[in-house]
N, C-alpha and C positions, 0 to 999 in steps of 0.2 A: 472244356466241359461243354457238352451239347444239351440243349433243352429238349423237351418232348416235341416241340414244334420243329426242331432241326436247326434252330439258330443258336449261335453261341450264347451261353447263359452267363450272366454277370457273376463274378466271384462272390461267394457268400460274405456278407458283411459281418466282421467279427465283433459284434456288439458286446457279447459276453466277455471276450478276451480283453477288449479295450476297458470295459468296466472293471474287470479283475485287476488289470494293470493300474488303473486309476486308484482303486481301493488299496492296492499294495503300496503305491507311492504315498498315499495319504497316511497309511499306517507307519511307514518309515519316517515320515515327517513328524508324526506324533511321538515316536520313540526318540527322534533326534532332539526334540525340544522338550522332552518330559521333565527336565531339570529346571526349566524356566518358570517364572511366576505365571499364573493363569492368563491375564490379559495379554502379556507379551507372547505367550505360547499360542493363544488363539490368533493373534495378529500374524505371527510367522507361519502358522498352518494355513491361514487364508491367503496370505501373500508371500509365498516362499522366496521370492526375489529379495525381500527385505532381509532375509537371513544370510544372503551372500555378503561376505565381508567387503566393506569398502576400503579397509586398511591397505591391501596390496595396490589399490588404484591411486591412493593419495600419498602414500609413504614417500614417494619419490620427490615430492616438492622440498621438504626440509633436507633430504639427503643431497639433492643437487645443490641447494643453497649452501649447505655445509662444505661441500667439496669445492664449489666455485669461488666462494667469498675470499678465501686466503690467496687464491691465484690472482684475483683482481687486486687485492692489497699488495701483493708482491710486484705485480705489473705496475701499479702506481708508484711504488718505491723505486723501481728501476727506471721508469720513464718520466715521472713527475706529472703525468696527465691526470688532472683532477677528476675527470669523468670516470676513470677506472676506480678510483677510491670511492666515488659516489655509487658506482655499480655494486661494489662490495657492501656498502651500507644498505643499499636496497635489497640485496640478497639476504643480509642479516634480518631486515624487517620481514621479508617473506618467510624466512625460517622461523622467526619468533611467532609470527601469526599462524603458521601451519603446524607447528609441533602440537599444540593442544588438541585440534581435531584429529590429528594422526594418532596421538596417544589414546584419546577416547575411543576411536574406531578400533585400535589395537586391543584395548581392554574389552570392548564389546565382542570382538571376534574371538578373543581368548575365552570369554565366558560362554558364548554360544557354541563355538566349535570344539573347544577343548574342555568344556565344563569346569573352567577355572582351575584345572589341574596345574600345579606349579612345578615345572621342570626347568632344567638348567638354562635352556635357550630363552625361556620367558624371563627367568630371574635376571639374566644379563641385560635384556632389553628394558626391563622395568627399572633396573639400577641406572642405566645410561640415559633414559629418556629425560629425567629431571636435570641431569648434567648438561644435556644438549640444549634444553630449554634455557637453563641458566647461562650457558655460553652465548646463545643467540641474544638473550635479553641483555646481558652485561655488555657485549660488544655494541649492541644497538644504542643502549643508554650512554655508553662512553662516547660514542661518535656523535650522538644527538647533542649531548651537553658540551662537547668540545669538537666541533667540525674540523678543526685543524690538528687533531691528535696525531695524525700521520705525518705532519709537516716538520715537526721538530723532534730530534732524537731525545729520548728521555724515558723515564720509568713508565709513563702513560702509554707511549707507543710500544714499548716492550711487552707490557701486560696485554695490550690490545692484540698485538701480533701473536703472542703465545696462545691466547684464547682462540684467535682466528685459526692458527695452525693446528690446534687440537681438535677442531671440529671435523675435519675429514677422517681423522683416526676414529673418533666416536662413531661417525656415520659408517665407516667401513666395518667396524666390529658389530654394530647393530644390523647392518645389511647382511653380514655373514651369518649371524645367528638367526635372523629372520628368514634367510634363504634356507637354512637347515630345517627350520620348522615347516616351510612350504614344500620343499623338494625332498626332504627326508632321505638324504644319501649318506 
């Protein structure tokens, strides 16, 4: 485009278009959070990044701990190296510490994103979350109270190993259903 003076004119600034887009974005945010209480809704409308779920970012900590812990326990049983058993214990501590914030962030995400609509994938995750927490807590307490639980064959070691070996199964099922929620295939 050439100006009257013969020099190239600057492209028109689409102030109206930008304003309309900003207004449309704000309206979508209001509709998205309409089901939330007033203060929470105002906070999320003002700071939309807070409405982004933290759950997908932090869910991998307990999942990884649940999958790795039994492998370190098995490696300890096969090799006798105490550091491998200690690593399994530390992974259980990480799992026990990380499940509550993951469950809370999942509940918040479910409430904000899905309006607390209860569907099958959510029901499975809600049912397994306390079981995973119980598994992490029980194995941690068992090992804390009896650091030598893995050294002698017996009921304690069998229960400890069964709990430990059940954790990757729970993590796998929860990961599968969580993935179905996120990826919807």
